[in-house]
PLY file of the C-alpha trace (Angstrom):
ply
format ascii 1.0
element vertex 281
property float x
property float y
property float z
element edge 280
property int vertex1
property int vertex2
end_header
-10.71 -15.64 12.22
-10.87 -12.08 13.46
-11.10 -9.03 11.16
-8.21 -6.68 11.89
-9.15 -3.03 12.35
-6.88 -1.09 10.00
-8.45 2.22 10.98
-7.43 1.72 14.61
-3.84 1.02 13.59
-3.83 4.08 11.32
-5.10 6.29 14.15
-2.20 5.19 16.35
0.22 6.22 13.61
-1.55 9.57 13.22
-1.39 10.19 16.97
2.36 9.62 16.85
2.76 11.99 13.89
0.70 14.72 15.57
3.25 14.75 18.39
6.01 15.60 15.89
6.78 18.93 14.19
4.61 19.47 11.12
6.62 19.55 7.87
7.14 23.11 6.65
7.12 22.14 2.99
4.08 20.89 1.13
3.15 17.47 -0.19
2.40 17.54 -3.92
0.04 15.00 -5.50
-0.29 14.59 -9.26
-3.46 13.12 -10.77
-3.70 12.32 -14.47
-7.20 11.86 -15.87
-10.44 11.20 -14.01
-10.14 7.62 -12.78
-12.75 7.33 -9.96
-10.63 5.00 -7.82
-7.62 7.32 -8.07
-9.74 10.32 -7.16
-11.11 8.42 -4.16
-7.62 7.49 -2.93
-6.47 11.09 -3.24
-9.50 12.28 -1.33
-8.46 10.00 1.55
-4.95 11.46 1.45
-6.28 15.00 1.34
-8.51 14.29 4.35
-5.53 12.87 6.24
-3.44 15.93 5.37
-6.09 18.17 6.92
-6.10 16.02 10.08
-2.29 16.26 10.33
-2.17 19.97 9.36
-0.04 19.12 6.32
-0.04 21.47 3.33
-1.35 19.19 0.55
-1.61 20.45 -3.03
-3.19 18.57 -5.91
-2.08 19.00 -9.52
-4.54 17.74 -12.13
-3.48 16.88 -15.66
-5.56 15.82 -18.63
-5.41 12.16 -19.61
-4.22 13.15 -23.09
-0.85 14.30 -21.71
2.22 12.63 -23.21
5.01 10.76 -21.44
7.51 13.54 -22.00
5.13 16.32 -20.99
4.12 14.50 -17.82
7.69 13.65 -16.87
8.68 17.28 -17.39
5.78 18.48 -15.22
6.59 15.99 -12.44
10.20 17.13 -12.51
9.20 20.80 -12.47
6.97 20.29 -9.43
9.58 18.20 -7.62
12.33 20.79 -8.16
10.45 23.48 -6.27
12.20 24.29 -3.02
8.90 24.46 -1.16
7.98 20.88 -2.11
8.84 18.28 0.53
7.32 15.20 -1.09
5.73 14.09 -4.36
2.97 11.56 -5.04
2.21 10.40 -8.58
-1.20 8.79 -8.18
-1.45 5.36 -9.80
-2.73 3.87 -11.99
-1.76 6.17 -14.84
-3.62 6.03 -18.18
-2.50 3.01 -20.20
-0.59 5.01 -22.83
1.82 6.34 -20.19
5.01 4.59 -19.02
4.70 4.62 -15.24
8.36 3.83 -14.55
9.54 6.60 -16.88
7.28 9.03 -15.02
8.05 7.82 -11.49
11.78 8.09 -12.09
11.35 11.87 -12.39
10.70 12.02 -8.63
13.94 12.65 -6.69
14.78 10.00 -4.12
14.70 12.53 -1.28
11.08 13.46 -2.15
9.79 9.99 -3.09
7.29 9.26 -0.31
5.92 6.20 -2.14
9.43 4.76 -2.75
8.58 3.98 -6.38
11.34 5.66 -8.38
14.35 3.50 -9.28
16.70 5.46 -7.01
14.44 5.19 -3.96
13.51 1.55 -4.50
17.14 0.69 -5.24
18.17 2.27 -1.95
15.45 0.25 -0.19
16.61 -3.03 -1.73
20.19 -2.36 -0.60
19.20 -1.18 2.88
20.23 2.45 2.30
16.82 4.13 2.50
15.42 5.62 5.71
11.84 5.00 4.51
10.28 1.84 3.11
7.55 1.31 0.51
4.20 1.92 2.24
3.07 -1.69 1.65
6.15 -2.94 3.51
5.43 -0.46 6.28
1.87 -1.78 6.51
3.10 -5.36 6.84
5.59 -4.41 9.54
2.93 -2.44 11.42
0.40 -5.31 11.31
2.96 -7.88 12.43
3.85 -5.76 15.46
0.22 -4.92 16.24
-0.88 -8.57 16.06
2.34 -9.94 17.64
2.51 -12.42 14.75
5.64 -14.59 14.95
7.06 -14.10 11.45
10.43 -15.68 12.29
8.94 -19.15 12.72
6.29 -18.88 9.99
5.84 -19.86 6.37
4.61 -16.84 4.43
2.90 -16.89 1.04
3.02 -13.80 -1.19
0.45 -13.68 -4.01
1.14 -11.21 -6.80
4.65 -10.07 -7.60
4.00 -6.50 -8.70
6.27 -3.56 -7.93
3.75 -1.93 -5.56
3.16 -4.81 -3.14
4.50 -8.27 -3.91
8.08 -7.60 -4.94
9.07 -5.19 -2.13
7.28 -7.32 0.48
8.94 -10.54 -0.71
12.32 -8.80 -0.57
11.68 -7.49 2.94
10.61 -10.94 4.15
13.92 -12.52 3.15
15.86 -13.26 6.31
12.80 -12.51 8.44
10.36 -15.34 7.64
11.18 -19.03 8.06
10.04 -19.75 4.48
8.59 -17.67 1.64
6.24 -19.07 -1.01
5.68 -16.94 -4.13
2.51 -17.15 -6.22
1.07 -15.23 -9.14
-2.17 -15.47 -11.09
-2.28 -18.90 -12.70
-0.04 -20.51 -10.08
-0.82 -23.85 -8.45
-2.37 -22.62 -5.20
-2.43 -26.02 -3.50
0.75 -25.06 -1.61
-1.15 -22.24 0.11
-2.20 -24.89 2.63
1.38 -24.75 3.96
1.30 -21.02 4.72
0.83 -19.57 8.20
0.39 -16.10 6.70
-0.94 -15.21 3.25
-0.19 -11.75 1.83
-2.11 -10.99 -1.35
-1.65 -8.09 -3.73
-2.85 -9.71 -6.94
-5.72 -7.29 -7.50
-8.06 -10.17 -8.37
-11.35 -10.01 -6.47
-12.16 -13.20 -4.58
-9.01 -15.00 -5.72
-8.29 -16.44 -2.26
-11.01 -18.58 -0.67
-10.97 -19.68 2.99
-10.97 -23.35 1.96
-7.63 -22.82 0.18
-5.94 -22.03 3.50
-4.86 -24.00 6.54
-7.24 -23.64 9.49
-5.11 -21.24 11.53
-3.72 -19.12 8.67
-3.91 -15.32 8.74
-4.46 -13.10 5.68
-3.20 -9.62 4.84
-5.08 -8.42 1.77
-3.81 -5.53 -0.37
-5.99 -6.35 -3.38
-9.05 -4.34 -4.24
-11.71 -4.10 -6.89
-15.16 -2.59 -7.20
-18.55 -4.01 -8.10
-22.06 -2.63 -8.31
-24.47 -3.66 -5.57
-28.18 -4.25 -6.12
-28.94 -0.61 -5.22
-26.41 0.66 -7.74
-23.74 1.67 -5.24
-20.12 0.73 -5.77
-18.70 -1.82 -3.32
-15.03 -2.55 -2.67
-13.76 -6.11 -2.47
-10.34 -7.62 -1.85
-8.45 -10.66 -3.09
-9.63 -12.57 -0.02
-13.27 -13.68 -0.14
-14.22 -13.21 3.51
-17.89 -13.76 2.65
-17.09 -17.47 2.38
-15.89 -17.79 5.98
-17.73 -20.61 7.76
-18.97 -20.56 11.34
-15.95 -22.64 12.32
-13.63 -20.15 10.58
-15.21 -17.26 12.46
-14.83 -19.01 15.81
-11.04 -19.29 15.45
-9.43 -16.43 17.37
-5.74 -17.22 16.91
-5.67 -15.84 13.37
-6.85 -12.69 11.58
-7.61 -11.19 8.18
-7.68 -7.62 6.91
-11.13 -6.70 5.57
-11.76 -4.65 2.43
-12.44 -1.81 2.95
-11.02 -0.83 6.34
-8.00 -3.13 6.42
-4.72 -2.29 4.73
-6.03 0.85 3.00
-6.08 3.22 6.00
-2.67 1.97 7.15
-1.19 2.53 3.67
-2.23 6.18 3.80
-0.83 6.51 7.33
2.53 5.00 6.35
2.78 7.31 3.34
2.39 10.33 5.61
4.85 8.82 8.05
7.34 8.66 5.17
6.61 12.31 4.37
7.32 13.36 7.95
10.55 11.34 7.94
12.00 12.70 4.71
10.89 16.23 5.59
12.79 16.00 8.87
15.88 14.65 7.11
15.89 17.18 4.27
14.92 20.26 6.25
0 1
1 2
2 3
3 4
4 5
5 6
6 7
7 8
8 9
9 10
10 11
11 12
12 13
13 14
14 15
15 16
16 17
17 18
18 19
19 20
20 21
21 22
22 23
23 24
24 25
25 26
26 27
27 28
28 29
29 30
30 31
31 32
32 33
33 34
34 35
35 36
36 37
37 38
38 39
39 40
40 41
41 42
42 43
43 44
44 45
45 46
46 47
47 48
48 49
49 50
50 51
51 52
52 53
53 54
54 55
55 56
56 57
57 58
58 59
59 60
60 61
61 62
62 63
63 64
64 65
65 66
66 67
67 68
68 69
69 70
70 71
71 72
72 73
73 74
74 75
75 76
76 77
77 78
78 79
79 80
80 81
81 82
82 83
83 84
84 85
85 86
86 87
87 88
88 89
89 90
90 91
91 92
92 93
93 94
94 95
95 96
96 97
97 98
98 99
99 100
100 101
101 102
102 103
103 104
104 105
105 106
106 107
107 108
108 109
109 110
110 111
111 112
112 113
113 114
114 115
115 116
116 117
117 118
118 119
119 120
120 121
121 122
122 123
123 124
124 125
125 126
126 127
127 128
128 129
129 130
130 131
131 132
132 133
133 134
134 135
135 136
136 137
137 138
138 139
139 140
140 141
141 142
142 143
143 144
144 145
145 146
146 147
147 148
148 149
149 150
150 151
151 152
152 153
153 154
154 155
155 156
156 157
157 158
158 159
159 160
160 161
161 162
162 163
163 164
164 165
165 166
166 167
167 168
168 169
169 170
170 171
171 172
172 173
173 174
174 175
175 176
176 177
177 178
178 179
179 180
180 181
181 182
182 183
183 184
184 185
185 186
186 187
187 188
188 189
189 190
190 191
191 192
192 193
193 194
194 195
195 196
196 197
197 198
198 199
199 200
200 201
201 202
202 203
203 204
204 205
205 206
206 207
207 208
208 209
209 210
210 211
211 212
212 213
213 214
214 215
215 216
216 217
217 218
218 219
219 220
220 221
221 222
222 223
223 224
224 225
225 226
226 227
227 228
228 229
229 230
230 231
231 232
232 233
233 234
234 235
235 236
236 237
237 238
238 239
239 240
240 241
241 242
242 243
243 244
244 245
245 246
246 247
247 248
248 249
249 250
250 251
251 252
252 253
253 254
254 255
255 256
256 257
257 258
258 259
259 260
260 261
261 262
262 263
263 264
264 265
265 266
266 267
267 268
268 269
269 270
270 271
271 272
272 273
273 274
274 275
275 276
276 277
277 278
278 279
279 280
């Protein structure tokens, strides 16, 4: 089972974007509170923006902000003529209604495809950009030459960020789709040729739960403290449990955490920004 190099895939996307005209308008990112994981994700996006020569501007709001105040601020930022795309960094503090806030982002500036107008257009095939998680899946399938058409695919976690849009995209593409959530009977995972997990439950998927030649695309992440006090990222897939026999199989792959889907997610978000900027002028 080979680890798939997400950074290498991301760099190919960046190389393609660098050959295109740089968007004239700026990409606005909105961060509420001081969540360390959110700040880390935004730092990755800011670093990518520098690499692509994209004007990236961060708006910080206190975590005591209200739903109405935040929605008004998101709308105010999005209405600016010099703004080409808007990111509302998730997760938001628990007292905020994420869907109420995300729906303030106009479809034509929704690079994450999270507002109801953008996601509705995606579900009906009317959107020129797809949710970044779907873009990651498509990119990995092409990079690995995985035969999705003749495969049984399991999707773990049915959230609006990963599971739901991916399951929708797979319809009509995969031979069979198996849907799981936390608490499901995972014995049927043995039937899956490809397992896509976005449950956000560290170590949920063990190698022994899978068929021998299954591949894994892992969107889940969580942090733990190592013995030296440093924070370590882990995914839903427990790659530490791979046996020698597992490691010797070369026909399948898994995405490690970190360095798997994360870099590609950032790359696909910027690809969306370039696309909508080109369309909207």
